[in-house]
C-alpha positions in Angstrom: 0.0 0.0 0.0 1.3 3.5 -0.9 2.1 5.8 1.9 0.4 8.8 0.3 -2.9 9.8 -1.3 -2.6 11.8 -4.4 -5.1 14.0 -6.2 -5.1 16.4 -9.2 -7.5 19.3 -9.8 -6.8 20.8 -13.3 -8.3 22.5 -16.3 -5.9 20.5 -18.5 -8.4 17.7 -18.5 -8.8 16.1 -21.9 -8.1 12.4 -22.2 -4.6 12.9 -23.5 -3.6 15.4 -20.8 -5.2 13.3 -18.1 -3.3 10.1 -19.0 0.0 11.9 -19.1 -0.5 13.6 -15.8 -1.7 10.4 -14.0 1.3 8.5 -15.4 3.7 11.2 -14.3 2.3 11.3 -10.8 2.3 7.5 -10.5 5.9 7.3 -11.8 7.0 9.7 -9.1 4.9 8.8 -6.1 4.0 5.2 -6.8 0.2 5.8 -6.7 -2.4 6.7 -9.2 -4.0 10.0 -8.2 -7.7 10.9 -8.1 -8.2 13.1 -11.1 -10.8 15.9 -11.2 -11.0 18.0 -14.3 -12.6 21.4 -14.1 -13.8 23.7 -16.9 -11.4 25.7 -19.0 -10.0 28.3 -16.5 -12.6 27.8 -13.8 -11.0 29.1 -10.6 -14.2 29.0 -8.6 -14.7 25.4 -9.4 -11.1 24.7 -8.4 -11.4 26.7 -5.2 -14.5 24.8 -4.0 -13.1 21.4 -5.0 -9.9 22.1 -3.1 -11.9 22.9 0.1 -13.9 19.6 -0.4 -10.7 17.5 -0.9 -9.0 19.0 2.1 -12.1 18.3 4.2 -12.2 14.6 3.1 -8.4 14.2 3.6 -8.2 15.8 7.0 -11.6 15.8 8.7 -13.3 12.5 8.0 -13.7 10.2 11.0 -11.5 7.2 11.3 -9.3 8.4 8.4 -5.5 7.8 8.8 -4.3 11.2 10.0 -0.7 10.1 9.7 -0.9 9.4 6.0 0.7 12.0 3.7 -1.4 13.6 1.0 -0.3 15.4 -2.2 -2.8 17.7 -3.9 -1.9 19.4 -7.2 -4.1 22.4 -8.4 -3.7 23.8 -11.8 -6.1 26.4 -13.1 -4.0 29.1 -14.8 -5.4 32.5 -15.8 -4.1 33.6 -19.2 -5.2 37.3 -19.4 -3.0 40.2 -20.4 -2.8 41.4 -16.8 -1.2 38.1 -15.8 1.2 38.2 -18.8 2.3 41.6 -17.8 2.9 40.6 -14.2 4.6 37.2 -14.8 7.1 36.3 -17.5 5.7 32.8 -18.2 2.2 32.9 -16.8 1.1 32.6 -13.2 3.8 31.0 -11.0 3.3 27.9 -9.0 3.3 27.9 -5.2 3.0 25.5 -2.3 1.8 25.3 1.2 1.6 22.5 3.8 -1.5 21.8 5.9 -0.7 19.2 8.4 0.3 16.1 6.5 -1.1 17.5 3.2 1.1 19.2 0.6 -0.7 21.4 -1.8 1.1 22.7 -5.0 -1.0 25.1 -6.9 -1.1 27.9 -9.5 -1.0 31.2 -7.6 -3.1 33.8 -9.5 -6.9 33.8 -9.6 -9.3 32.5 -7.0 -8.2 28.9 -6.8 -6.7 29.5 -3.3 -9.1 32.2 -2.2 -11.5 29.9 -0.3 -8.6 28.1 1.4 -7.5 31.6 2.6 -11.0 32.6 3.7 -11.4 29.4 5.7 -8.2 30.1 7.5 -6.4 27.1 6.1 -3.5 29.1 4.6 -2.5 32.8 4.6 1.0 32.6 3.0 2.4 30.4 0.3 5.8 29.8 -1.1 6.2 30.9 -4.7 8.5 29.1 -7.2 10.5 30.6 -10.0 10.9 27.7 -12.4 14.4 28.4 -13.8 15.7 28.9 -10.2 14.2 25.6 -9.1 15.5 23.7 -12.1 19.0 25.2 -11.7 18.9 23.9 -8.1 17.8 20.4 -9.4 20.8 20.4 -11.8 23.1 21.0 -8.8 21.4 18.1 -6.9 21.9 15.8 -9.9 18.2 15.4 -10.4 18.2 17.1 -13.9 20.6 17.5 -16.7 21.1 21.0 -18.0 19.3 20.0 -21.1 16.3 18.7 -19.1 16.2 21.9 -17.1 16.2 24.0 -20.2 13.3 22.1 -21.7 11.2 22.4 -18.5 12.0 26.2 -18.3 10.3 26.7 -21.7 7.6 23.9 -21.6 4.0 24.7 -22.7 2.7 22.0 -20.3 4.1 23.2 -17.0 1.6 21.2 -14.9 3.1 18.0 -16.5 6.7 18.9 -16.8 7.3 21.0 -13.7 4.5 20.8 -11.2 4.6 17.1 -10.2 8.5 17.2 -10.1 8.6 20.1 -7.7 5.9 18.4 -5.5 8.0 15.3 -5.5 11.2 17.2 -4.5 9.4 18.9 -1.6 7.9 15.6 -0.5 11.5 14.2 -0.5 12.7 17.1 1.6 14.8 18.7 -1.0 15.8 22.4 -0.3 13.6 23.7 -3.1 14.1 27.5 -3.5 11.0 29.6 -3.0 9.8 33.0 -1.9 7.1 33.7 0.7 4.0 35.4 -0.7 0.9 36.5 1.1 -2.5 35.5 -0.3 -4.0 38.7 0.9 -4.1 40.2 -2.6 -6.0 37.4 -4.2 -9.5 38.4 -5.4 -12.4 37.0 -3.4 -14.4 34.0 -4.5 -17.3 34.8 -2.2 -20.9 35.1 -3.5 -20.3 32.9 -6.5 -21.6 29.6 -8.0 -18.7 27.1 -7.9 -20.3 23.8 -9.0 -23.5 22.5 -10.7 -24.2 18.9 -9.7 -25.9 16.2 -11.8 -29.3 17.3 -10.5 -28.6 20.8 -11.7 -28.4 22.1 -8.2 -26.0 25.0 -7.7 -23.3 24.9 -5.1 -22.3 28.4 -4.0 -19.4 29.8 -2.0 -21.9 31.4 0.5 -22.0 30.2 4.0 -25.2 30.3 6.2 -23.6 33.1 8.3 -23.2 35.2 5.2 -26.9 35.7 5.0 -28.0 35.2 8.7 -29.6 32.0 7.5 -32.9 31.0 9.2 -35.6 28.6 8.1 -38.3 30.4 6.2 -36.2 33.5 5.6 -36.7 35.2 2.2 -33.5 36.1 0.3 -33.2 38.0 -3.0 -30.4 36.7 -5.1 -28.6 38.5 -7.9 -31.0 39.1 -10.8 -33.9 39.5 -8.5 -34.3 35.8 -7.9 -36.4 35.1 -4.8 -35.3 32.2 -2.6 -36.5 30.8 0.7 -34.2 29.3 3.2 -34.6 25.6 4.2 -32.1 23.8 6.3 -32.8 20.4 4.7 -33.3 19.7 1.0 -36.1 17.3 1.8 -38.2 20.1 3.4 -38.2 22.3 0.3 -41.7 22.2 -1.3 -42.1 21.1 -4.8 -41.3 23.8 -7.3 -40.0 26.3 -4.7 -36.7 28.0 -5.3 -34.7 27.7 -2.1 -31.3 28.0 -0.4 -30.4 24.9 1.6 -27.3 23.9 3.6 -25.5 21.5 1.4 -23.0 18.7 2.1 -20.0 20.6 0.7 -17.6 22.6 2.7 -14.9 22.4 5.3 -15.3 21.2 8.9 -18.5 22.7 10.4 -18.7 25.3 7.6 -21.1 24.1 4.8 -21.8 25.9 1.6 -25.3 27.0 0.6 -26.9 25.5 -2.4 -29.6 26.9 -4.7 -32.2 24.3 -5.5 -35.8 23.9 -6.9 -37.7 21.6 -4.6 -38.3 18.0 -5.9 -37.6 19.1 -9.5 -33.9 19.9 -10.0 -32.9 22.0 -12.9 -32.2 25.1 -10.7 -29.1 26.1 -12.8 -31.0 25.8 -16.1 -34.2 27.4 -15.0 -32.5 30.3 -13.2 -29.8 30.8 -15.8 -26.8 30.2 -13.5 -23.4 29.0 -14.5 -20.1 28.4 -12.7 -18.6 31.7 -11.7 -21.9 33.5 -11.8 -22.6 36.0 -9.0 -25.4 34.7 -6.8 -25.3 37.2 -4.0 -23.2 40.3 -3.4 -20.9 39.8 -0.4 -19.8 42.9 1.4 
């Protein structure tokens, strides 16, 4: 049995990219990772799923708290603002949370919920050429291999799993501390639409002073009634319920239509859509 659990959250998720990433992870860590593909540049989806996975890995009863976990998160914004700020796209970074190592892209909202939940406030940023130069000194890479990685178009395959492996091995990987304070908020957004077309949001009950029967007006003038349990929502009623997703005692609110589903379709909601302004 492997001594780690591995998982990948990425927007590079077609069959070809998935197979290569899984093989790369398995070749390094000796375990096939769980693979979760998200929509093309969907930072809100990545943010919510990261919270979910950290909850499963660290909070579930009877789970082995001594086992090490490696989580890779790759959702890379590609706008002009990012290109002006960083030479080769958003940098990668890492943080440790107990026995869990998270290596992630930095820019965007992928880490915003982890910050807001108090899981992490500061990460360690990587500069890829600096890291590969160190790996050449360790004898882990040849100069030619380092040069190829420095200019790769598939950084989440060529660099990300390697740097996670080196950290896991205890190598002195060069990095620079960076606060997450400047990351944009992910609050008040839709982050996932399940197979029943229910909408998972980044709102918590305390964000709206949740109480059974309370009326809430969502963005776009949508009227919703609060019900703690999904089973209590009357048929056809648009409602906010306390869902199963979240971290620890904090559970995200979901937008549903009672006993009918199709909330996202009927209300015109998509991942990343604003569902309620959060001050």
